C-alpha positions as CSV (number, residue, x, y, z in Angstrom):
1,X,18.7,3.4,-37.2
2,X,17.4,0.7,-34.5
3,X,13.9,0.4,-33.0
4,X,14.2,-0.4,-29.5
5,X,11.4,-1.6,-27.4
6,X,11.5,0.3,-24.0
7,X,9.8,-2.4,-22.3
8,X,12.1,-5.0,-23.6
9,X,15.1,-3.0,-22.0
10,X,13.7,-2.7,-18.8
11,X,12.4,-6.2,-18.4
12,X,15.5,-7.9,-19.4
13,X,18.0,-5.4,-17.5
14,X,20.2,-6.8,-14.7
15,X,19.8,-5.6,-11.2
16,X,22.2,-2.7,-10.8
17,X,22.9,0.6,-8.9
18,X,20.0,2.3,-10.7
19,X,17.5,-0.2,-9.6
20,X,19.0,0.2,-5.9
21,X,18.4,4.0,-6.2
22,X,14.9,3.6,-7.2
23,X,14.2,1.0,-4.7
24,X,15.7,3.1,-1.9
25,X,13.8,6.2,-2.5
26,X,10.5,4.5,-3.1
27,X,10.7,2.6,0.2
28,X,11.7,5.6,2.1
29,X,8.8,7.4,1.0
30,X,6.6,4.4,2.0
31,X,8.3,4.4,5.2
32,X,7.3,7.9,5.8
33,X,4.0,7.2,4.7
34,X,3.6,4.3,7.2
35,X,4.7,6.4,10.1
36,X,2.2,9.0,9.3
37,X,-0.6,6.7,9.0
38,X,0.2,4.8,12.3
39,X,0.7,7.8,14.3
40,X,-2.8,8.4,15.2
41,X,-3.1,5.1,16.9
42,X,0.2,5.9,18.9
43,X,-1.2,9.4,20.2
44,X,-4.8,8.3,20.8
45,X,-4.8,7.4,24.4
46,X,-3.3,10.7,25.6
47,X,-5.3,12.7,23.1
48,X,-8.4,11.3,24.5
49,X,-7.4,12.2,27.9
50,X,-6.4,15.6,27.3
51,X,-9.2,16.6,25.3
52,X,-11.9,14.5,26.9
53,X,-12.9,12.5,23.6
54,X,-15.7,10.1,23.6
55,X,-15.0,6.9,21.7
56,X,-17.3,7.9,19.1
57,X,-15.4,11.1,18.5
58,X,-12.1,9.4,18.5
59,X,-13.5,7.2,16.0
60,X,-14.5,9.7,13.7
61,X,-11.1,11.5,14.1
62,X,-9.3,8.1,13.1
63,X,-11.5,7.8,10.1
64,X,-10.9,11.4,8.8
65,X,-7.3,10.0,7.4
66,X,-8.8,7.1,6.0
67,X,-11.4,9.2,4.1
68,X,-8.6,11.3,2.8
69,X,-6.5,8.3,1.8
70,X,-9.6,7.2,-0.2
71,X,-10.0,10.3,-2.4
72,X,-6.3,11.0,-2.5
73,X,-5.6,7.4,-3.9
74,X,-8.3,7.9,-6.7
75,X,-7.6,11.7,-7.5
76,X,-3.6,11.5,-7.5
77,X,-3.5,8.1,-9.0
78,X,-5.4,9.6,-12.2
79,X,-3.4,12.9,-12.0
80,X,-0.3,11.3,-12.2
81,X,-1.1,9.7,-15.6
82,X,-1.0,13.3,-16.8
83,X,1.6,15.3,-14.6
84,X,4.1,12.3,-14.3
85,X,4.8,10.0,-11.3
86,X,7.8,11.9,-9.7
87,X,5.9,15.4,-9.7
88,X,3.0,13.6,-8.2
89,X,4.9,11.7,-5.5
90,X,6.7,14.9,-4.6
91,X,3.4,16.9,-4.3
92,X,1.9,14.3,-2.1
93,X,4.9,14.2,0.3
94,X,4.9,17.8,0.6
95,X,1.0,17.5,1.4
96,X,1.2,14.8,4.0
97,X,4.6,15.8,5.8
98,X,3.6,19.7,5.9
99,X,0.0,19.0,7.1
100,X,1.2,16.6,9.8
101,X,3.6,19.1,11.2
102,X,0.8,21.3,11.3
103,X,-1.4,18.9,13.0
104,X,0.9,19.2,16.0
105,X,-0.4,22.6,16.9
106,X,-4.1,21.7,16.4
107,X,-6.1,22.6,19.8
108,X,-9.4,21.4,18.9
109,X,-11.0,18.2,17.5
110,X,-12.2,20.1,14.6
111,X,-8.9,21.2,13.6
112,X,-7.3,17.8,14.2
113,X,-9.8,16.1,12.1
114,X,-9.5,18.5,9.0
115,X,-5.7,18.3,9.0
116,X,-5.7,14.6,9.3
117,X,-8.1,14.3,6.4
118,X,-5.6,16.5,4.2
119,X,-2.8,14.4,5.3
120,X,-4.7,11.4,4.3
121,X,-5.0,12.8,0.7
122,X,-1.2,12.9,0.5
123,X,-0.7,9.4,2.1
124,X,-3.4,7.9,-0.1
125,X,-1.9,9.5,-3.2
126,X,1.5,8.5,-2.8
127,X,1.0,4.8,-2.5
128,X,-0.2,3.9,-6.0
129,X,2.4,6.2,-7.5
130,X,5.5,4.9,-6.0
131,X,4.3,1.2,-6.6
132,X,3.6,2.2,-10.2
133,X,7.3,3.7,-10.5
134,X,8.9,0.8,-8.8
135,X,7.0,-1.8,-11.1
136,X,7.8,0.2,-14.1
137,X,11.6,0.1,-13.6
138,X,12.0,-3.5,-12.1
139,X,13.4,-6.2,-14.2
140,X,10.6,-8.9,-15.0
141,X,12.0,-11.6,-13.3
142,X,12.3,-10.0,-9.7
143,X,9.6,-7.4,-10.2
144,X,7.2,-8.9,-7.7
145,X,9.8,-9.2,-5.0
146,X,11.0,-5.7,-5.5
147,X,7.7,-4.1,-5.3
148,X,6.9,-6.3,-2.0
149,X,10.1,-5.4,-0.6
150,X,9.5,-1.7,-1.2
151,X,5.9,-1.9,0.2
152,X,7.3,-3.5,3.3
153,X,8.4,-0.3,4.2
154,X,5.0,0.7,5.2
155,X,5.3,-1.9,8.2
156,X,8.6,-0.5,9.2
157,X,7.3,3.0,9.3
158,X,4.5,1.8,11.4
159,X,6.8,0.1,13.8
160,X,9.1,3.2,14.0
161,X,6.0,5.2,14.8
162,X,5.0,2.6,17.6
163,X,8.7,2.3,19.1
164,X,9.2,6.1,19.2
165,X,5.9,6.6,20.7
166,X,6.7,4.5,23.7
167,X,9.4,6.8,24.6
168,X,8.3,10.2,23.3
169,X,4.5,10.2,24.2
170,X,4.9,9.7,27.8
171,X,7.7,12.0,28.2
172,X,7.2,14.9,26.0
173,X,3.7,14.8,24.8
174,X,1.9,13.7,21.6
175,X,2.6,16.8,19.6
176,X,6.5,15.9,19.1
177,X,5.5,12.7,17.1
178,X,3.7,15.1,14.5
179,X,6.6,17.5,14.4
180,X,8.8,14.8,13.5
181,X,7.2,14.6,10.3
182,X,9.4,17.5,9.0
183,X,12.1,15.0,8.1
184,X,10.4,14.1,4.4
185,X,10.3,17.9,3.8
186,X,14.1,18.0,4.7
187,X,14.9,15.5,2.2
188,X,12.8,16.6,-0.5
189,X,15.7,18.2,-2.3
190,X,17.6,14.8,-2.6
191,X,14.2,13.3,-3.9
192,X,14.0,16.0,-6.6
193,X,17.6,15.1,-7.8
194,X,17.4,11.3,-7.4
195,X,13.9,10.1,-8.1
196,X,13.6,9.4,-11.6
197,X,10.6,10.2,-13.7
198,X,8.6,7.4,-15.4
199,X,10.0,6.6,-19.0
200,X,6.5,6.0,-20.3
201,X,5.5,9.5,-19.1
202,X,8.8,11.0,-20.7
203,X,7.9,9.5,-23.9
204,X,4.5,10.6,-24.1
205,X,5.8,14.3,-23.4
206,X,8.2,13.7,-26.2
207,X,11.2,14.0,-24.0
208,X,13.2,11.3,-25.7
209,X,16.5,12.4,-24.7
210,X,15.7,12.1,-21.0
211,X,14.1,8.7,-21.6
212,X,17.4,7.5,-23.3
213,X,19.5,8.8,-20.5
214,X,17.4,6.8,-17.9
215,X,17.4,3.7,-20.1
216,X,21.1,3.8,-20.3
217,X,21.2,3.7,-16.5
218,X,18.6,1.0,-16.4
219,X,20.6,-1.3,-19.0
220,X,24.4,0.3,-19.0
221,X,25.6,-2.7,-21.0
222,X,23.2,-2.0,-23.8
223,X,24.0,0.7,-26.3
224,X,21.3,3.2,-26.9
225,X,22.2,5.9,-29.2
226,X,20.5,9.3,-30.3
227,X,19.6,7.7,-33.6
228,X,17.9,4.9,-32.2
229,X,14.2,5.1,-32.1
230,X,12.3,4.3,-28.8
231,X,9.3,2.1,-29.2
232,X,6.5,2.0,-26.5
233,X,3.2,0.2,-26.9
234,X,0.3,2.6,-28.3
235,X,-1.9,4.1,-25.7
236,X,-5.4,4.9,-25.9
237,X,-6.2,8.6,-25.2
238,X,-9.1,9.2,-23.1
239,X,-10.6,12.1,-21.1
240,X,-11.9,9.7,-18.5
241,X,-9.0,7.3,-17.9
242,X,-11.0,5.3,-15.4
243,X,-13.1,4.1,-18.1
244,X,-10.1,2.4,-19.5
245,X,-10.0,0.2,-16.5
246,X,-13.3,-1.6,-17.9
247,X,-12.2,-1.8,-21.6
248,X,-10.5,-4.3,-23.7
249,X,-11.9,-7.1,-21.5
250,X,-10.6,-5.5,-18.0
251,X,-14.1,-5.0,-16.6
252,X,-14.4,-8.3,-14.8
253,X,-11.0,-8.3,-13.6
254,X,-11.0,-4.7,-12.2
255,X,-14.2,-5.6,-10.2
256,X,-12.6,-8.5,-8.7
257,X,-9.4,-6.6,-7.9
258,X,-12.0,-4.0,-6.1
259,X,-13.5,-6.5,-4.2
260,X,-10.2,-8.2,-2.9
261,X,-8.8,-4.7,-2.1
262,X,-11.9,-4.0,0.2
263,X,-12.0,-7.3,2.1
264,X,-8.4,-7.2,2.6
265,X,-8.1,-3.8,4.1
266,X,-11.1,-4.3,6.1
267,X,-9.4,-7.4,7.7
268,X,-6.0,-5.3,8.1
269,X,-7.8,-2.3,9.8
270,X,-10.2,-4.4,11.8
271,X,-7.2,-6.3,13.2
272,X,-5.1,-3.1,13.8
273,X,-7.8,-1.4,15.6
274,X,-9.5,-4.3,17.7
275,X,-7.1,-7.1,18.1
276,X,-5.7,-6.1,21.3
277,X,-9.0,-5.7,22.9
278,X,-10.6,-8.7,21.5
279,X,-7.7,-10.7,23.1
280,X,-7.9,-9.0,26.6
281,X,-11.6,-9.5,26.6
282,X,-10.8,-13.4,26.2
283,X,-8.6,-13.4,29.3
284,X,-5.2,-13.5,27.7
285,X,-2.8,-11.6,29.9
286,X,-0.8,-9.6,27.6
287,X,1.3,-6.8,28.7
288,X,0.3,-4.2,25.9
289,X,-1.0,-3.7,22.3
290,X,2.3,-2.6,21.2
291,X,3.5,-6.0,21.2
292,X,0.5,-7.5,19.0
293,X,1.4,-4.4,16.6
294,X,5.1,-5.4,16.4
295,X,4.3,-9.1,15.8
296,X,1.6,-8.2,13.3
297,X,4.0,-5.8,11.3
298,X,7.1,-8.4,11.5
299,X,4.8,-11.0,9.9
300,X,3.8,-8.4,7.5
301,X,7.3,-7.7,6.5
302,X,8.1,-11.4,6.0
303,X,5.0,-12.2,4.2
304,X,5.5,-9.3,1.8
305,X,9.0,-10.0,1.0
306,X,8.4,-13.9,1.1
307,X,5.3,-13.6,-0.9
308,X,7.1,-11.5,-3.5
309,X,9.8,-14.1,-4.0
310,X,7.3,-16.7,-4.2
311,X,5.3,-15.0,-6.8
312,X,8.3,-14.6,-9.1
313,X,8.7,-18.2,-9.1
314,X,5.3,-19.2,-9.3
315,X,2.3,-16.6,-10.0
316,X,1.1,-13.5,-8.0
317,X,-2.4,-15.2,-8.0
318,X,-1.6,-18.4,-6.7
319,X,0.3,-17.1,-3.7
320,X,-2.5,-14.4,-2.9
321,X,-5.1,-17.3,-3.2
322,X,-2.8,-19.5,-0.8
323,X,-2.2,-16.3,1.6
324,X,-5.9,-15.3,1.8
325,X,-6.6,-19.1,2.7
326,X,-4.0,-19.2,5.3
327,X,-4.9,-16.0,6.9
328,X,-8.6,-17.0,7.2
329,X,-7.7,-20.0,8.9
330,X,-5.1,-18.5,11.2
331,X,-7.9,-15.9,12.1
332,X,-10.3,-18.9,12.9
333,X,-7.7,-20.4,15.1
334,X,-7.1,-17.2,17.2
335,X,-10.8,-17.5,18.4
336,X,-9.8,-20.6,20.4
337,X,-7.6,-21.1,23.5
338,X,-3.9,-21.9,22.4
339,X,-0.6,-21.8,24.2
340,X,1.0,-18.3,24.3
341,X,4.1,-19.2,21.8
342,X,1.2,-20.7,19.3
343,X,-0.9,-17.6,19.7
344,X,2.0,-15.2,18.9
345,X,2.8,-17.5,15.9
346,X,-0.8,-17.2,14.7
347,X,-0.6,-13.5,15.0
348,X,2.6,-13.4,13.0
349,X,1.0,-15.5,10.1
350,X,-2.1,-13.2,10.3
351,X,0.1,-10.4,9.7
352,X,2.1,-12.0,6.9
353,X,-1.2,-13.1,5.1
354,X,-3.3,-10.0,5.5
355,X,-0.9,-7.0,5.5
356,X,1.3,-8.8,3.3
357,X,-1.5,-9.7,1.0
358,X,-2.5,-5.9,0.7
359,X,1.2,-5.3,-0.5
360,X,1.0,-8.1,-3.1
361,X,-2.2,-7.0,-4.1
362,X,-0.6,-3.6,-5.2
363,X,2.1,-5.6,-7.0
364,X,-0.6,-7.9,-8.8
365,X,-2.5,-4.7,-10.0
366,X,0.6,-2.8,-11.0
367,X,1.3,-5.8,-13.3
368,X,-2.1,-6.2,-14.8
369,X,-2.7,-2.7,-16.1
370,X,-0.8,-1.1,-19.0
371,X,1.6,1.6,-18.1
372,X,-0.7,4.5,-19.5
373,X,-3.5,3.5,-16.5
374,X,-1.4,1.8,-14.1
375,X,-1.6,4.7,-11.7
376,X,-5.3,5.1,-12.3
377,X,-5.8,1.3,-11.8
378,X,-3.9,1.3,-8.6
379,X,-5.4,4.7,-7.3
380,X,-9.1,3.1,-7.9
381,X,-8.4,-0.1,-6.4
382,X,-6.9,1.4,-3.4
383,X,-9.3,4.2,-3.1
384,X,-12.2,1.4,-3.2
385,X,-10.1,-0.6,-0.8
386,X,-10.2,2.4,1.7
387,X,-14.0,1.8,2.2
388,X,-13.0,-1.6,3.7
389,X,-10.4,0.2,5.8
390,X,-13.2,2.4,7.1
391,X,-15.6,-0.4,7.8
392,X,-13.1,-2.7,9.3
393,X,-12.8,-0.6,12.8
394,X,-16.8,-0.1,12.6
395,X,-17.0,-3.9,12.2
396,X,-14.8,-4.6,15.0
397,X,-16.7,-2.3,17.3
398,X,-20.2,-3.8,16.3
399,X,-18.9,-7.2,17.1
400,X,-17.9,-5.8,20.7
401,X,-21.2,-4.2,21.2
402,X,-23.1,-7.4,20.3
403,X,-21.0,-9.4,23.0
404,X,-20.6,-12.4,20.7
405,X,-18.6,-15.5,21.7
406,X,-14.9,-15.1,21.2
407,X,-14.4,-17.5,18.4
408,X,-17.4,-15.9,16.4
409,X,-15.7,-12.7,16.4
410,X,-12.6,-14.0,14.8
411,X,-14.6,-16.0,12.4
412,X,-16.7,-12.7,11.4
413,X,-13.1,-11.2,10.5
414,X,-12.2,-14.3,8.6
415,X,-15.2,-14.3,6.3
416,X,-13.9,-11.4,4.1
417,X,-10.5,-13.3,3.5
418,X,-12.6,-16.3,2.0
419,X,-14.5,-13.8,-0.3
420,X,-11.0,-12.2,-1.3
421,X,-10.0,-15.8,-2.1
422,X,-12.8,-16.3,-4.6
423,X,-12.2,-12.7,-6.3
424,X,-8.6,-13.3,-6.8
425,X,-8.9,-16.7,-8.0
426,X,-11.3,-15.3,-10.6
427,X,-8.8,-12.6,-12.0
428,X,-8.2,-13.1,-15.6
429,X,-10.2,-16.0,-15.8
430,X,-12.8,-14.2,-18.2
431,X,-12.9,-11.2,-20.4
432,X,-9.0,-10.8,-19.5
433,X,-7.2,-8.4,-21.5
434,X,-3.6,-8.7,-23.0
435,X,-1.0,-6.3,-21.0
436,X,2.0,-4.5,-22.8
437,X,4.0,-7.4,-23.1
438,X,1.3,-9.5,-24.8
439,X,1.2,-11.9,-21.9
440,X,-2.1,-13.1,-20.7
441,X,-2.4,-12.7,-17.0
442,X,-5.0,-15.4,-16.9
443,X,-2.0,-17.7,-17.4
444,X,0.8,-16.3,-16.2
445,X,-0.6,-15.2,-12.9
């Protein structure tokens, strides 16, 4: 009988059809997630006109989904460590898809807001779990690239939502955009069949036969017989898994992750909400906010995939520090008059280094924590970050109300990037824990 290290099998596996399958289904879930989240911004103008909404009420409705995402990320992140990644992902897909469809039948702002909050629970809950699953099954040498590539589906979903909205909303009304969320429900049987469960979870449930079958697909060239003993790192049982994030020297780094998530999401949502308005007030004759959204999300995809590639060759921490510095500089430069081509270049860089950094942060957190608390770590970091997402649009509105000079507005938006730079630079420097593979992230990342 041989002892086989589960992590060693996965880390050293060659990318094959199984990895493509995991990447495809996790990316598809994130695309649906991105579509569902951006949908409100697409239908907002028509919704305000039909229901006579004030900007204040419209802002509250927009925040309702973000509040839901905060609680969903923390709650479902911890739940999956007990119920399994696959089951929790499927629950979240059903929750946000079904609720979004029903949202199309809302007739009052109250109904709309409550349904958006419930949908937000599913949207927020699915993110840490697909990141955790993709991270667990990715070969070590390409882990950052694969997680970033998967998470770029978020930007693809946002672009789909905006693109469809141009044609559908003026011709058929805002409700159709919500009805289209039925598509994930139709694909649920395929997800149930092809999306694998976490090997680590299967081992904790004593389902070694299923774990062996999956590992054989992960590394088909490696013989794994029924007599072999699968070995996984010991995990600490805890009735309060969130406390594990602060044990074994992880407290300081956990706090720095939370700070960086908060600052990064503040910049992302402040830009997404107010960039078109800020630029139009500065006198730029740009045709529509949709072009800003497209450029930002194209930049996000390039930044996420390119950043993941760089992280696998250097380190996630150094790439993130560089991205946050570059993002802050590009935002400051957006506050000054520039040629139009350079303006769009700066917007693309801002998208690559803010939204792209958000995606890379998920990859960094997923690699930092042990498998047993990975979803909890991701869920709480994402949940804390959602506070930044809520503050971001409020900050943008406050800046507009103060009628500050154009360059001061963008300087204010760049400050969180500076804070995030310092926070990420400090991750793992002190009180760091040794992850499962025994590699200290203070030196590797």
